[in-house]
N, C-alpha and C positions, 0 to 999 in steps of 0.2 A: 504494498500502501504506499504509498507516497503521500510525502507529509502534508501537499496540501489537498489531498484529499481526506486525511484524516482531520486536519484542521475544519473542513466544510461537513464533515459528519458530525463532528463535535457542536457547530455552531447550529448544524440542523435540530440535534437533540435539544441543546439548548432553548433556541426559538420558539421550537414547537412545547416543550414544557411551559415556558412561560406564556403564550397562546393559548392554551389550554385552561392554563391557570386565570387568566386575567376575560378569559370569555367566561370561564364560569362564574366569576366574580359577576362581571355583567349581569348575567342570566338572573343569578342571585338577589340583584340590587335592582329589580323591577326595571334593566333595560335605561340605564341613565344616558343623556349624552355625549356624558363627558367621558366617561369608561369606553362605550362605542368607537369613538375617535382613534382611544388606546388601543384596544383591540384589533379593530381595522389594521393600523401600523403593524402591528405584532404581524397577524397572519400576513400582511405584503413582504414582510421583509422573512416571513417563513419559506414563503415561494420563492423568494429571490435566493436563500440560501441552497434550497433543494435545486435551484437552477446551475448555481455554483459549482455544486457539488456533480451535478450532472453535464457542466460542460466540456468533458472529453468526448461526451457523446453525443453533443450538438450541433449543426452547422457551423463552421465558425462564424458567419455573420449573425447569427442568432445567440451564440455563446458571446457574441462581445457586448453587444448592443441591450439584450432583453435584462440580463440579471442587475449591469448596473443603474439602469433605467428603475427598476423597481428597488433597488435601495435608493436611487433619488426620490422616488415615489414614496417608501416608506417613511424616511426623515424627514419630506416635507407633511405627512400626514400627523407624524410624533410633535414637529412644531406647531403645526395647528390645534392639537391634542393638549399641549403644554399654555397656548393660547386662550383655549378655553377653560383650562381648567384654572387658572387664574384669572377666569372672568373676562379676559379681554379679546374679542375676535378682530382676526385679521382685517384688514380694510381692502386689501387686496385677493386675489384668489391667487392666492403663493404655488399649490400644486400643479395648475396647470401653465403656467409660467415658468418654474423650474424645471419641469420636463421638457418644456420646450425649447429652454436655455440647454438643457443637457443634451437634449435629441441633435 
């Protein structure tokens, strides 16, 4: 097993556990909008980690663009979640702007 594969496998396990725990919390707390953003960001980052893990099996163009775009999207959603948690809504749509800039 290559070191990168072991690293991505560990990331997938950690992010999946965090996403499952956060989803469980969200479902138990009557689906609060604040927690929903954190859950969405966690699952987007899980998908990105899975794609990083599968990178050797994917076509080159896909393995270079989609996982990194998903990480950018996940971090942008995390940013929105922190703003909402602090009761400050972003004034402009940060997620589409960051994805366009990254793409």
